[in-house]
Structures are given as C-alpha cells and as structure tokens.
N, C-alpha and C positions, 0 to 999 in steps of 0.2 A: 762065574767067579771062581777062582782057584781056592781050594780048601788047604789051608795050613794044617799039615798032619800032626805036628805038635799041639795044635790046639783042639784038634777034633778027637785025637785018641786019648787026650788026657785033659777034659775040659776043667777039672777041679784045679789042675796044675796051672793051666793057663789062667784060670780067674785068680790064683794066688799071684801069678807073675804081674798081671794088670794091676792088683792091689798093691804090689811092692813098688811098682813103677811110680804109682800115685800115692805113695805113702806120706808125702807131705802135706795132703789136702787135709784141711780141717774139717774132719767129719761132723755133721749136724744131724739131730734127729730127724727122721722122716715123719711124714703124717701118720704112718702106721706104728710108729715107735712112741708117739707121744700119748701120754696115759690120758684115759678118759675120765679119771676121778675128778669130781667137782671141786673147784676151789671153795674157801670158806665164803667168799662173797656169792658165789653161784649157789652154794648150798643154802645160804640164808634166803636168796631170792626164790629159790625153788620151795624151800619150806614155807615161805609166805603165800606163794601161788597155790601149793598144795592146800595148805590151811583154809584158803578163801574159797576153794571148791565146795559147792553146796553138796548136800547128801546125796541127791540124785544122780550127780556127776560122778561122785564117788562109786555109787552103786553100779552105774554104767561100765566104770572102769574096772570094775571087779576087785576092788580092794577089800581086804578081809580085816576084821578088828583083832589083830594078833597083838601087835606092839606098835607104837608110834614109829620107832626106828625103822622096823621092817616095812611098815605101811608107807613111810617116806621113800623107802629105796625102791620099792615096787612102782611107787607113782612117778618116780623122778622123771623118766623119759616123757611122759604124756604131760606132766606138770610144766616142764620146759618148754613144750610145744605151746600149751596154754598160754603161758606168760609172754612168749614170743608173739603169738597171735593178738595180744592185747596192746602190743607197742604201737605208737602213733605212726611210726614210720613205715610207709607201705613196703619199701624195700627190704626191711628187716622181716616183715610178715611174709613177703615173697621167699626170702631165703629160707624161712622155717618151713615152708611148703616144699622148697627144694630138698630139704633134708629130710623129708618123710621117710625115705628108704633107710636112712641111718637110724632113725627111731625105730622103725620096724625090726631092723636087724637086732637092735638092743633088746626089744620086747620078746622077740621069738614069734613063729607063726601063730601059735595058740592065742597069746595075748594080744597079738595085732588083730585076730579075728574077733576076739571077745571085748576089746578095750578101744583099739585105735580106729577100727571100721566104724563102730557105733558112734564114737566121738566125731568123725569126719561127717557122718551121716546126720547127726543132730546139732553138733556144736559150732559149724562154720557159717557164718553169715557175714560176708565181707564184700569189698569192692570187687567189680568184675575182674580185675586184673588178678586178684589173688584165687578167685573162683576158677578162672582160666588155668592157673597154674595147677590147681587141685586136679581138674579134668585131665590135664596132660600127665601129671604124674601117676595117676591111676591107671592109665593105659598099660604100664608095664610093671604092675605091683603084684601080680599073680604070684610071682616067686616068694614075696614076703608073706603071703597069707598061707602058704604050704603047698603051691602048685596047682595045676590046672583042676584037680579034684575040688579045691576049695575057691576056685576063680569066681564063682557065682556070689560070693559075699561082697565083691566089689560093685556089684549092680546097684545096689540100693542107694550109695551115695551119688552115684552117676545118674541114676533116675532123678533125683532131686535137682542136679545140675541142668539135666535136659529140659527142665521146666521153667528155667529163669527167663527174664526178658531179654538180656543181652545175647545176641546172635552169635558172636564169637564163642561164648561159653557152650551154648547149646551145641553147636556144631562139633566143639572138641570133645564134649560128653559123648555125642553120638559116634563120633570117631573112636573114641576110647572103648565104648560099649562094642562097637563092632569087632575091634581087636580081642576083646575079652571073649565075646561069643564064639569066636573061631576054636577057642580053648575048651569050650563046654562039651561034654558028652550028651547024648540024646536025653538021658535021664534029667540032667540039670536044665536043658532046654525045656523040658516039659514042666519041671516043678518051679523053676525060678524065672527063665527068660520070657516064656509065653504069658504067665500072668503079668509081668512088668510091661509087655508089649501091649497086652489088652488095657492095662490101666491108662498107658499114653494114649492110646488109639481113642478110648472113650472119655478122655480128660475133658473137664468143663472148660478149661482155659485153653486157647488155641496153641499155645507154646508147646504143650505136651503133644498134641496131635501132629504139630510140625516136626518134632523130633522123631515121633513114631514112624514116619514115612521112611526115614534113612535106615531103618532097622529091620525091614522085611527081608531083603535080599539075603543077608549073612547068615540067618538061622534056618532058612527054608529048607535047605537040602538035608537037614539033620531031624526033620519032622516026620511024623507018620503021615500017610496019605490023608487021613481024616483030619489031622492038624493043617496040613497043607491047604486042603479045601477051605477050612476056617480062615487061614491067612489070606487066601485069595479074596474071600468074601469081605474080610475086614479091610483090605487094601482098597477094594472097590468103594467102600464107605468113605474113605478118605479122598478118593478122586471126586466123589460127589459131594464133598464138604460145601458148607454154605460160605466158609471163610476163604477169600481169595488166596491169603498167604498159605493155608494148608493145601488148596489145590496146587499152588506153585510148587510146593515142596513135594507133592505126590507126583507132579509131572516131571520133576527133576529126578525123583528116585525111580521113575518107571522104567528107564533103560536098564538100569542094573537088576531090578526085579525081573524083567522080561528074560533075562539071560538064564534064570533059574527054572523057567517054565518050558513045558513040552510045546510043540508047535500047535497041536490041538488045543490045549489049555490057553495059549495065547490068542488063538482065534475065537474061542467060544467065551472065554472069560474077559480078556483084557482088552481085545481089540474094540469092542463096543464102547467101552470106557474111553479108550484112546481118541476115538472119534468125537466123542463128546467133549473131551478137552480141546480138540482142535477148533470147535466151534464156541468155545467158552466166550463170554462177554469181555473178559479181561485180555488185553493183547499180551500182558506180562505172563499169561498162562499159555496162550496160544504159541509164542516164540519157543517156549521150552519143549513144545512137542516135536520140534524139528529134529533134535538130538534123539529123542525116542523113536522117531521114524526111520532114522538111520539104523538104530540098532535092531528094531524089528524087521526091516528089510534084509538085514544080514541073515536072519533065520528063516526067511521065506524063500521059496523058488522064484525064479522070473515071472512064471505065470501067476503065482499067488500075489506077487508084488503088483503085477498089472491089475489083478482082480480087486485086491484089497486097499493098495495104497496109492496108486497113481493119481486117482482122482483128488484124493485127499492133498497130495503134494502140489498138484495144480492149483488147489484152491489156496494153500499157504503161500505159493509164490506170487499169487495175484491178491493177496490179503489187504483189506483196507488200510491196515496199519504198516508203515513203513519199517518199523522195528522187525516185524515178522518177516517181511520180505528180505530184510538185511540179514536175518538169521538163516534164511534158505540160501542166500547168496554165499554166506560164510561157509556152509556145509555143502555146497553144490557138488563138488568133485567127490566128496565122501559118499553123497547120495548116489552118484553115478556109479561108483565102484560098488556099493551095496545093491543097486537094483539090477546090475548086469548089462552086458554089452548091447543086447538087442533093445532094451528099453532106452538106454544111453543114445543109441544112434537114431532110433525111430521116434521117440516120444519127448526127448529132453530139449532138444534144439529149440524148439518154440518157446519153451519157458526160460531157456537161457537168454533167447533174444529179447524177451519182455523184461528180464531182470536187467540186462545191459542197457535198455532204453528206459529204464526207470525214471519217473519224475524227481526222485530224491537223489541227490548227487552222492550220498553215502552208499546208497545200494549200487549205484552206477560204479563208483571207485572199487568197491569190493568185487564186483562182477568182472570187471577189467582186469583184476589180479588174478581171477580164476580162469580168465579166457585162455592163455597158452596152454595150460594143462588139460583143459577141457578139449581143445582142438585137438590133441592128440589122440583122443578117445573117438573121434568122429572122422568121416571120410574128408579127404582134402578137398574135394569138389564142393562139399557143404561148408566147409571153412571159407571157401572163396565166395559162394553164393549168399551165405547167410551172416557170417561173422565179420568178415572183413568190411562189408557195407557199413555195418554198425561202427567199426573202429574208425573208418573214414568219416562218418558223421560226428564222432567224439572228438576228433582232431579240431574241430571248430566249435566245440561246445562252449557255451558261455560261462561255465564254471571253470576257473583256472586250475583248481585242485583235480577236477576230472581229466583235463588236459595233461597235467603233470603225471597222473596215473597212466594215461595212454603212452606217454614218453617213456615211462618206467618199464612198461610191459611189452609194448609192441614189438621190440626186437625179438622176443621169445617165439615169433611166428616164423622167423627166418628158417630155423632148422626144419620145420613142418612143411614150409612152402618149397625149399629148394632154391638154387641159384637163380634160375630164369624167373620164377614167379615172384621171388623177393625183388628182383629188380623192376619187374613190371608193376607190382602192387605195393610194395612196402616203401622203395626208395623215394618215390614223390611225397608219401606221407612224412618220411623223415625230414626231407627238405622243408616242409610246411612247418613241422615242429621247431626245426632249427631256427625259423625266423618268428617264432612265438612272441608276444610281448611280455609273458611272465617268465622271469628268469629261471625258476625252478624246472619249467618244461624244457628249456634250452639245456640246462645242467644235466637233466635226468636222460635226455636222448644221446648226449654225448658220452656220458658215463657207461652207456650200453651199447655202443657201436661195435665192441668187440665180438658180441654174438653173431652180429650181421657180416664182420669181416671174415670170420670162420667160415662162412657160407659162400660169400660171393668174392672174397679176396679184397685185400685193401687197395690194390690198383683201381678196380672199377668203382669201389667204394669213394675213394679220393677224387676221382674223375667227376663223379656226380655230385659229391657234397663239398669239394674243395672251395668253391666260391663262398658258400655258407661258412665253412670253418674259418676261412680268413676273415670273413665279416665278424665272425664271433670272437676272434682274436682281440678285437678292440671293443668288445662288449663293455658297457658301463658297470655291469655287476662282475667284481673281481673274481668271484668263486667261479664263474663261467669261463673267464680267461684262464684260470688255473687249470680247470678240466681240459681245455685246449692243449695247454703247455704238457701235461701229463700224457697226452695222446701223440704228441709229436714224434718222440723216438719210433714209436711204432710205424708211423707213416714213413718216416726216413728210411728205415730198414727194408721197406717194400719197394719205395719210389725210387731209390737210387739217388747218388750224389748230384748228378747233372739237373735232374728234375727239381731235387730239393733246393739246390743252390738257386735255381731260377724263381721258384714259388715261395718257397718257405723261409729261406734263410734270413732275409731282411725281417721278417716277422719275428724270428727268434731273437735277433739282436736288438729289435725295438723294445722287447719285453725288458731288458736290462735297464731301461730308462722309465719303467712304469712307476707310477705314483704310489703304489702299495709295496711295501718291503716283501711280503710273502710272495708276490709275482716276480720281483727281482732275484729272490732266493731260489725260487723254483726254477728261473730262467738260467741262472748259473748251473744248477744241477742238470738242466736239459742239455747245455752245451757240453758238459762233462760226458754225457751219455752218447752225444752226437760225436764226439772225438773217438770214443770207444767203437762206433760204428764205421765211420769214415776214415779214422787213421790219422796219424800225427802230421802226414804231409799236408792233408786237407786242413787240419788245425792251424798249421804254420802259416799256410799262404792265404787262407780264406778268413778265418775267424780271428786269429790273434791279432792281425794289423788293425782291424776295426774296434777290437776290445782295447787295444793299447792307445788308439786315438782318444778314447774316453778319459784317459789318465789326464789329458790337458784340458778338460773341459772347466769352465770357471765355476760351475756348481759342485760343491765339495761331495755331494752324494753320488755323483758320476764317478769321481775319483775313488770314493769308497767301493762302489760297485766294482770298479776295474779289479781293485785287490780281491774283493770276494771271488770274482770270477776267475781270476788267475790262480788263487789258492785251491779252489774247488776243482778246476781242470788239471792241476798239477800232476795228481795221482795218476792221471791217464796220459800224460805227456812223457815223452823221452828225456833223460837228463840233459842231452844235447839241446833240445828245444827250450828246456827251461834255462840253461846257462845262456843262450843265444837271445831269446825273445823275453822270457818271463822276468828273470833276475834283475837285467838292467832296468826294466819298467818299475819293479818294487822299489829298487834302491834309489830310483830318481825321485821318489816321492818323500824321501826322509826328511827334507827339509820343508815340507808342506806347512802353511801356517795354521792349518786346523789340526788339533790335537787327536780328534777322532781318526783323522787319516794317518797320522803318524803312529798311533798304538795299532792300527791295522796294517802297518808296514811290518811291525814286530810279530803280529800274529801271522801274517803271511809267511814270514821268514821261519816261523815255528814249523810250517808245513813243508818248506823247501828244504830246511837244513838236513833232515834224514836223507832225502833224496840226494842232495848235492854232496854230503860227506862220503859216500862211496864212489862218487865219480869225478869230483872236482879237484882241481890242482890247487897248490898252495896259495896261488895269487887270488883265485876266487874265494877261498876260506878267508884269506886275510881281509877282502873287501866286505864280506858278510859280518866278520867279527868287528871291524872297524865301525860300520853302520850301527850294529847292535850296542856297541860301547858308548856311541854318541847318544843314542836313544835312551840308554840307561842313565844318563846324566840329564835328561829333559827336565824341563820345569814342570811338566805336568806328571801327576802321580801315576795316572793309568798308563801313560807312555812308559815310564820307567819299570813299572810292574811287568808288562808284557815283554819288555825288552830283556829284562832279567830272566824271565823264564826261557826265552829263545837262546839267551847265553848259556844257560844251565844245558839246555838240550845240545847246543853246538859244541860246548867245552867238555862236558862229562856225558858220554853215551850212556844212557840208562836202558830200561826195558825196551824203548822202542827201537833201539838199534841192534838188540840181540837177535841173533840168527837162529831160526828154528832147525837149522841143519847141523848145529854144532853138538853132536851127540855122539856117544860110543856104542858099543855092542849092548844090546838090551838084555840084561838079567835083573832080576828082582833084587833092589837094593836100597837101603836107607843110609845116606851120608849125614855125618853130623857136622854142625858148625865148629870151626876151631874156636879156641878160647877168644871170646870176644868180652871186652871190658865195657860194662854198662857205666853210664853217667854215675857218678857219685861226687860226695862233697869234697873228697880227696882229689878226685880228678880234675875238677875245675875250680877248686878253691871256694866254691859256693854251692849250696843245695840247689840241684836242678830238679829232682822230683819234689814239686811243691806239695803234692799230696802222695800217698803210698803208692808207689809204682805207676802213677798216672802221668802220661804225656799228653798235653793239649796242643791245640792248633797254634795258640800263640807262642808255645815253647818251640814247635817246629819253624815258625817263621823266624824266630831267633837263632835257628840253626842247628837245633837239637833233632837228633834221628828219632823216627816214630817209634823204633824199637828199643830207643834207649842206648844204642851202641856209641861208644865214644870212638870214632875212627881216628883221632889225633893220637890215641894211646895204642893203635894197632900196627902191626908189622907190615901190613899192606893197605892200600887204599880201598875204598869201596868198589871201584871199578875193577881193581885188580882181583879182589875176592870174588866179585860177581863172574868175571871171565873163568876163574877156576871152578866155580860151582857148576857152570854150564859144561865145562870140559869134563868134569869128573862124574856128573850125575849119570846113572845108567838106568834108563827106564825098562819097564818090563813088557815084553811081547809073549802072549800065550800061544800064538800060532807059529812061534819059531820052532822048526823041526829039531835043530840041535845048534850047539855053540859055534859050529864051523860053517854053518849054511847061512850066507848073507842075502839069499833071495828076497825074503820078505823086508829085510831092511832096505834093500835097493828099490823095492816097489814103493815103499813108504817115502823114500827120499825123492822119488820121481814125481810124487804127487803135485798137481798143479793147484797151489793155493791162492786164494784172491789177495791182491796187493791190497794192504790196509794201512792208513795212516794212523800211527799209534801215539800221537802226541796231544789227544784231547783231554780235557778234565771235565768229565760229567758229575764225578763225585770227588770232593775235596776232603782231605784228611781232617778230621774233628778231634778225636781222642783215642787213646789206647789204654789198656790196663795191662801191664807188662807182668809175666809170671802169673797170670790167671791161669791155673792148670785145666789144659784141655787135653783130650786124649782120642785115639783112633782105636776102634775094635778090630778092624781088618784093613790091611794096607791098600786094598782096592776100593774101599767104601768110603766116601768122603761127603756125606750128607748129614752132618752131625752138629749144625748150629741153625737155629731158627728163631727169627724176631717177630714176635706177635704185635709188637708196636716198638717206638724207639726207646722206651724205657724198660722193656722186658726182653731179655735174649737168653735162650735156653741153649744149653751146651753139654757135652759128655765129658765127665771126668771119671774114669775107671768104671765101676759098676753103679755109678750115680749120675743123676741128672742135676745140674745146677742152673741158677737164674743170675745173670748179671744185670744190675741196673745202672745205666750209665748216669742217670739224673742223680740218684743217691750215692752212686760209686761204691755200691757194696753188691757182695755176692751171697747166695744162700742155697742150700740144698733143697730141692722140690720132690726128688724121688730117689729112694735108696732101694736098690735091686740086689741087695746082698741076700744070700741063702735064707736067712731067717725070715725074711719078708715075702718070699714068693714059695708057696707051699708045693711040695712036689718037684721043685727045681734043685738040681744038684749045684748049678752055677749058672748065673745069667750074666753073660758077657756081651754088652751092647755092641751091636753092628750097624744099627740105623735108627734114626729118630725123626719124628716129625711133630709140629704143633700147629693146630688149626682148629677152628670151631670151638675154641677154649677147652681142647683136649690135648694131652701130651700122650703121644703113642710112639713106643719104642719096640725094635726087634732085636732077637739075640742070636747067639751062635748055634744054638740048636734048632733054630726054627721057631723058637716060642716068641710070643709078643705080649706086651703088658701096656696098659694105659690107665690114665686117670683124669679127672676133672681139673682144670687150673681155678676153677671158680671157687672152690673150697677145699678143705682138707678132706677130700672124699677118699674112699678106700682105694687101693691099687688092685685093678682087675688083671687076671692073668689067663692066657690060653696057651697050652702046650701043643705042639707038633708031634703028630704019631710017628711020623717019619723023621728020626733024628739023624739019619745017614746022609751027610752033605746037606743038611737042612738049613743052611744059614739063612737068616732074613736079610736080604740084600737092600731092599728099599721099601719104605712105608710111606703111606700118603692118607690123608683123611678128606672125605667129601660128604655132602649131604646128597642123596640120590633125588631123582624127580619127585619122590614121594616125601622127600623131607627126612629120611632115614639116615642116621649118622652112620657111616660105614668106614672102616679102616681097610685099605687096600695094601696087601702084602706081596712083594715080589720075592720069590723064594729060590733058594739054590737047588731044591728039589724038582725044578722044572715046572713051577706051577705059580699062579696068581690066584690069591684068595681074597674074597670080599668078606669081612667079617662085620656082623652087626655089633656095633659097640655098645648098644644098649642092653641086648639080650646076650652078649658074649657068644653068639653061635656063628658059625660058618655058612654064609648065605649063598655063596657060589664059588665054584673052583674052575679055573681054566688050566688045562694041561698043554705044555709047550714041548717040542722035542730037545730043548736045551734050558740050562739054567737061566733063570730070568733075573738079570741084574738090576733093572729099572723099568718101571713103567708110568705111563702118564696118560690120564683121561682127558679128552677134549673139552673145551668150556661148555658146550652144549650136551656132554655127557654121552654122545653118540659114538665116538671113536675111542679106541685105545691104542697108544703107540708104546711099544715095548721093544727092548734090547736085552742082550745077555751073552752067554757063551757062545757066540756065532757072529760071524761078519754081517749077518742078515739084520735088518730092522723089519719088524712086523707091524703092520696096521690091521686091526681087527674091529668088528662090529661090537661095541660095548654092551649091546643089549642081548644078542645071541651068541657072541664068541666066533662069529663066522669070519674068515680072513677077507680083508679088503685089497691089500696090496702087501708085497713082499719086496724090499729093496736091499740089494746086495752090492753096494759101492765101497763100503770100509774093508780094510785089510786085516783087521783084528777084532778082539771082542770089545764090545760097547758096554760103559757103564753109567751113562747118563742120557736122559731124554726129557724134553718138556715142550709144551705147546704155547704158542703166542696166544694172548688173549683174544685174537680175531678169530681164533678157530680154524685158520686156513693154513698156516704154516706151522712147523714144529722143527725142532733142532735135536740132534743125536751127537754125543761125545764119545770118542773111540781112543783105544790105545795105539792107534796109528797116528796119533798126535794131530788130529783134525776134529774140527767142529763142522757138522753139515748141516744146511738149513734147507727144508724141502717144503713144497707146496703140495697140499693134499689133491689139488685138481690136476697135478702132472707129477708124479712120482718117479718118473723115468730117469731123471738125473737132478742132482742137487742144484738149488738156486745159488748157493754159496758155499764154497769150502774154505774154512778158515783155519790157518795154521796155528800151532802153539809154539812156545819158546824151547821147553826143554823135555816135556813129557806128555803123557795122555791127558785127556779131558775127563776128569772124574766127577765134576759137579757142573750143572746147567740150570740156571734159573732165569726166566724172562721177569722184567719188572711187571707189576700189575697194570700199569698204563700201557704196556707193550713197547715203550720207547727204547728200552735197552735189554741186552742179553748179557748176563754174567757168566763167565766160563772159567772154571778153576782148574789149574794144573795141580799135580801132586805136591810139588814144592814151589815157593817163591812167588808165583805169577797168577795174578787173576785178571782176566781181560773183560772189559766192558764195552761191548759193541753198540753203536746207534743201530737201529733196526729198519731204518728207512731205506738204507743202501747197503749196509754192512761195510762200508769202505772207510770208515773212521772208528777209532777205538781210543780208549783209555787202558793202560796197563799199570796195575798196582804191583809195585816190585818191593818185594820184603824178603827175609830170609826164615827159612823153616817150613815144615809140613803144613799143608792146608787141610783142615778138618772140615771145612764147608764155607759156603757163602749164603747170605739171605738177605733179601730185601724187605724193608717194613711194608706193611700193608698199603701205606700211603706213598711208598716210594721215596720218602724223604731221606731215608738212610739205608746205608748198605753196611752189613756186618761181616767180618771175615775172622774166623778162628784160626789161629796158629799154634800148633801143638809143641814148638821148641821149648824145652824146659828152661832155657836161660833168656831168650829174647821173645818168646811167644806170647800169646795172650789173646784178648779180645779187642778187634780193631773197628772203629767206627768212621764211616765216611759218609759226608752230608751232601746232598744233591745241590749242585750248582744252578742257580736260577739262570733262566734263558736271558739272552740278550733282549733289549726292548726292541719294539717294531718301530722303524723309522718311515716317516712319511714325508713326501716332497711338501 
C-alpha cells in the first residue's frame, strides 16, 4: 500500500485534518471516559452489602477500623462483587465473574492478593456454570496479582475447583493451572505447586486424583532430579489406582508425561505401568493406551519398538472389545509412521488385514478409510495380494454402510496401482458398486470417479462404465441422478461431440422433464456448459430445436422449463442465435394462460435484454418493449412485477450495462458528487423522510431514491450523471511507470474477463440512514464496516468507531481513539477494523492496533508498533486458533503479518514477506494463509510453519483484498487491475474465474458465511454480488459515493454497505431474497 507522505510525515496534522473533516459528528463519551464514581443508588446498595458482611469476611478482605467512610471506600469493589454474586439471575453472576479483571485493577496487585484471591478461595460456592467461568478467568489473572512472581497465589482457588464433581469445571481448572505453572520459577514449584500436586494425588475423593493426572507433565522439567523421581513414583501410584476413572485419567495423561522423560526412564519406570494398563479389565482404560503407544513409539528406535511394543500392539488390535480395536484402526497410520518403515512393511500388514475383516462394521468402516494411505507405505505387490482381496470381499458385505465406505475410498487405490492395474483390478469393482442397491454406495462411487479418471483417462473409464452411468441416469434416487449430471460435462469434453450426441445427448434432454426441480435446474446448467464446450453451431442445430419443441407441450411445467433453459443458456449463446432462435420462442409464450409461465417470460427477457441492447436493431427492441408493456398490464400481480423490472432494465440502463472499459488514465483521485438535491418537504410538497434521514423499502417502491436524491430537481438524469461518473473517474495504478506510459493500461484492458449476467437480485434494498457519517483512513483501504448481526453494525468515523442499530435506528459511539485515551500514542488514525468473537479490533496509521470487548464497557487495550516507518496497519482479522486462543491477525505495511494474543496483548508470531502486506486471510481449517500486497503476486503459505505453498502471478498491479470460500477449497483476490480472480487450491496455475469491475480496483472482498455469494466492492459507486456456483450471474448495487466497506451478517440475511459521501452517503442495508420454491410434477 502506498504511503501518503503528508500523513506519515505529520501524523498529528493528519489527525487534525480527519477530525476537522468529521467535525459535524456528535461526539459521545467512550467507555474509558465514563466516570467510575458510583451513583447514589449504587452507593446505597454497596453500603448495605458491605454492612451485611460478617466480621470474618471483613477481616479476610483486610479492612481496617479507621473510619466508616474510608472503610466503605476500600471495600467498595469487593462489596460490589459480593452483591452481584448474590443475585438470583445466573447471567448477572456470570457477568460479575467476567469483570473480575476490572475489580482486580481497581484494587491493585497487593489488595488483589490479600483480599480478592482469598475471597474467591473461600467465598464462591455457586452453580457449575459460574465455577467454570471462575476457572477460565483465573488462567490469565497473573498480571493482576503482580506478575509471574506472585502467580502461585492463583493455585489455591484453582485447587478447590479441581476437586468439584462437574467434569467441565475440573478440566478447565486443570487447564488454567497448567497455564499458571508455566509462569512459575523453580522455587515456586517447590514451595507451592508440588505440595498442591501431592494433596491432589493423595486426596480421599477421586475427583482430586483425576485432576492430579493432568498436572504432572507441565512442572516436571522445572523440578530437581530428586523431585522428578518422586513425581514418577507418584504418577505410578495413579496408574495403579483402584478407581477406573482415575486410571482412565492417568492413561490419558501418560502420553504428555512421556514426552518429559528420558528414554531410559520411560523403559524402566513407565513402560511396565503402561503394559499394565493395556491389560486392564476396563476397556475404557485399554482404548486410551493406544494414543500412549503412539507417543512412546515416537521416542523409541525401530528395534526398541519391535522389542517392547509390537506384541502389545498386536494384542490391542485383537482385543476382545471392539472399542479398543476401533481405536487401533483410528490411529493405524499414525502408528505406522511412529514405528518406522521396516515394521510397517513386515509386521503391520497382518494386523491391518484383521482389522479390515473385523466382525464389527464400525471397525471395518474406519479401516477402509485408512486403507489408501496405508497402501502407500507398503509394496504394490502386497497391496494386490493382501489388501485388494479384502476390498473385493467388502464390495459385497452385508452391511450397506461398509459398502458405502468402500465406494468412497476405493478410488484412492488408482494412483497407487497405475493405469493397467487399475483397469484390471478396480474397474470391475467400480461396475459392481455402481449397481449396488444402496443409493449412498452409487452416489459415493460416482462422486469419486475423478481420481480414477486422472489415472486411466475418461475415454477408457467411459467405455467401461458408460452403460452403468446411463442406467444410473434414471436412478430412482434423485441425488444419484444429480451426481451423474454434474459428471456429464467432464465426459463430454473428453468424448467429443459425435460420441456424445450418439450416447448421451438424449439423456441430457430427458433430464429437462424430470419430476424433481433440482434435476431440471441442474440439467439447464448442464446444457449451458455443453454449449461452452461444443460451441454455438452445435447448440443451434442440435439442442435448441429440441428445447424449443418443449414450448408447445401441454404441461405448463415443460413450458416453464423451456424458459429456464433458454435464459440459462443465453449467456453462452451469440446474439445472432438469441435473436434467431431464443427470442421468438420466449415472445411466443407471452399469451400463455398460466401466470407462472408469463412472469417467467418477463424474467427471461430480463436476462436477454442486456445482451440484445448492444446488438439488436430498433425493430427487435420495439418487439421486446411491446411484449413487456403488455405484461406490465397483466391481471396477475407477479407478472406485472417482473415485467416492470425488465422494462426498467430495458429503458434505463443501469449498472448492468456499464462497461468496465470506460476509464481514463489512472492517477489517484477522489471526485466529488455535483450538488444533488435531497428529498425535502419543499421539493415534493410533502415530507418524504418519515423519520430522520431514513429511507425505507416502501419509500423506494413509491419511487424515492435510496440515497434520498431528487432527480426531478437535478439538471441531469440519473443515467446522464452515471455516464459522467464513469468517464471522469480515474483509478489508481501502483505499477504504472509514468504518466506517458500506457503499456500497463493496455495490458489491463486486454484481460479476458468472464461474461457475467448482472441483472439478478440476491439482496434487495431494505433501508438506509443518509448522512450517517462514515470515513476512510487511507484511500486504498476499504474494510471499515462490520455487522456482527442485523441489529449491530460497526463503522469508522474519524478517530472513533460507531455502532448503528437499524432496528432502533440510532447510532452510538463505542470506541474513542483520540490521543487522551491511548497512552503513548501521538495520534491514532484508523486504517482498518474488524469485529468478530465479540471483540472490536482496529489498526492505525503508525502500525499500532487496539481492541476491546463488545460484551461490556471493558477497557481499550493498545499495542504499538516498534517500526513506525511506513508501518500502516492495512488489514485486521480475528480468529480463535485450534487451541481456542483468541488471536488478532495484522497485515502490515512493514512487510509483515503479526499474530497477537488478544488476551495477553503479546505478539505470538511474526511472518516477514518481501513486500508490504495489504490483506491476508486464513483458510477455514486454519492450515493455509492467503496474502496479497504491494506486488502482483498472490502467496499461499502454510499457516502452521510459514512455509510457502504456492505463488501465483496473474494480476497486473497491487492487490488489496483476498478471502476464502467457506469450503476451504477456493479463494478470491481483488486487484487494482480491476479484476477479481477466483482460484482453486488444488490447481493454482490459472484462475477459475476472472471477474471484471465497472470503474476501478476491487478493494474489499467477502464471501457470505454459507458460501453462496461473493461481495466485491469497488472504490466508488459499485458493489458486485456474485453467485458462487458458476460465477456467471451477479447483482450490481449501484449508488453514488466512496465505498468504505461491505459486510454480510453472520446468518447472511443482510448485507451492509458503508458510503462515505457527506451529502448522500450513510449506512445501507440489503435483505436476502428468499429462493424460489421447488416445483414438482
């Protein structure tokens, strides 16, 4: 991202300029500005609570008999806590616990140690939910008691929690103690932790002994050799405990404890006890030893594994309990990896065969899932001789779920066997599975044929399986038919047009008359893809005549399907074919007696009009308008509605007809709107804003502009002004060498973008708040609005973050980042912002970042950036990692990505890149990181170790947006070359889709949470909403003003857009349009 020299050289001046720009905002006090002095009511309540406390409690709290006033002042924080913990409402008691940190800050470290911790140790006896919250809060409480040197004060209340009956409370207490023990020094370990561990280990009640098992590993390394010997002896006592639940806990903790021991200690002390656990009477104990065996095997050499562990593993694999065998099957490949190649090849085959032939279906199913991966570790001939015969037997297993598992995994053998052996051994099994009675078996084998196709080729595959595929095309289960349809384009591309017409064309057309709407819908999309493969001439001569014949069918559903098919195929047909074949058929159904058919005529014309407008003559346009005019006067309200929509599109070209090539030379610029008259009482002789600057859906239906612009009072029409905007707007290119060099512009103009229909409506306008002040910190950074739900929208206004509530139609300030509130900061100019996990996280112009909880009036936390040179925080994100830790991800202009622990305010990890990072996005499974920046490259990295996975270089300029699809397989990038590119991680050599913009860069990208839509925002005026099944259709939101950001709500029911224009900008809400119902014959 380019640095604005005026702002970096003079941050204070930049801050003043931003403040002046937004001076009209009514500033409200932030959470940090609100005084903590209690009100009269609160004081009265507190006095009563304090006076009711018995003498023992007062002594525990350290109160001194000086004067009643000073005593009450000192007791106030604790008294508030006591008062709230007595409340009958559990939620209020939970909130009190969540505010323990605030109370501790008010008390200070000394009083927290002397008063609050003893109170928590002695005074809390509540419901499990509250105790769980206490255990969770204490994990990160060390800073409030004075730091690590006093962290041992927290052990006593956690010890009490570790002995309660509720498992969740005990586990959380143990987890918190493990966190605290890591902070302790050896002296604290000796004097505080080891006595606690001894008390729990020898506790009379089993709950304490269970909790003790989980504490041995964390403090072991900080102990002296004598203490370590005592710990090993004590842990051995737990393994031999008479209570099965304690033994289970010890078996579960054994793996972690083993990591701390030397190999000799493991053999002499732990191994005999481990072998004892593997022979325990309780199968719930024995099954836990499988994970221990994996860990121990990693520490042993192959010879030691063979000597000490192999016989035990065989015994577990043939255990009398199926649960134990199930656990062995679950970890089989991990065991092979730990034991080494020689044991895997020589000793494990027999065990695996016994598991895959197990009498229990669950064990067989899991073993089948492990089979392809295990087969890669052994010789190919062993696979043929030992594994494949088992799979052949399982194909006819009486358990249908076992056969379904075989169908899912058998294709994984193809890359191992190669082409010839796959044809010899696997194809007969595929054919048998395709004819299985259980529909899931057929569905699974079809969905996995791509793996086999890559090995033997689709031609050989189709020759062998085509009769079965044709038979399945008429399967009684519609999901099987659907899977076949999705496979057809791949077959067609390999078989050629002649073979396809002879064998499969009739099949494809028959699906258009299927009884299930989902099949008919998929069949129309299938024909569109076939047109793209075989060309327009094939469509004109082969497909269209048969589709058009359906328009004369007596059943109206066939006539509707004709319209669906023609409108779907239209984007792949030439204008000439549309005028000659498609349009007459559509117009011929205008007088259909069924209203559903007539309004689908209007919907089809919605698709055809943008294509025809550029290529048709006046006669064709006149016919279309006449038909639409006729439909707009129809007796059916739905027919009129869709006809009027198509008329608007035909007579008033909107964003759908804007050309992405109508741009001038690229230099950074912000153009202003000319003077626009907003609706007012004087303009219309009646009040249009029924509420303060609110435009509603009903008002728009009555003809009022969603931005409150009165076009009747303007000197130009909306279309004229739109064209002027497009012509005058100059986007910014970072890689342009000089103003005279047009090479880059020519490259951008020559990009082949996907043709996309732009007349859909996935989200319809619901309401807007005009003049709600929004702002932008840097002209290239546009991720400054976030909706945590449909009633809470957060956006930037100068150096503050505000919240807009559409339901209450009120806004409020939630974070004030002025100088007074941020210690050590000269100026905090917001450049990026995100809201997730009930946390608000913002980044600034000097690389700093700040965050606060949205659950309460918590304090604002702040982290500065040591490198303030060009250290702009370009993008922020919030995730919970795989361990549940809340992390803030910062993409920075100092060429780094930082992971910040938002609980401890510490930088946990830093990745350094060769360029400024403008945006980064972590995959849903948190294994991959996509990042873009001041480079034409897109980088994929391993999120766990930072190692590069792929580098893509298809863009022509710098990128400022990227995001992952929820499926974790595809991701999108937005660039200043005016394109959005969608990639598949399985093949990043070229983009799946290249989507063009209207006027400028793509600066904000977000997938909906259900993955159905992708929202792409340009710098001004346009937001594109693409359907993500094919990316061939979109909705374009057309407004006027700079776009500060877009955000879907978590449930995807609403989409919010922030527009920063000071006259007609504001917060705009669009509501998801419900899908059409499914029709059946």
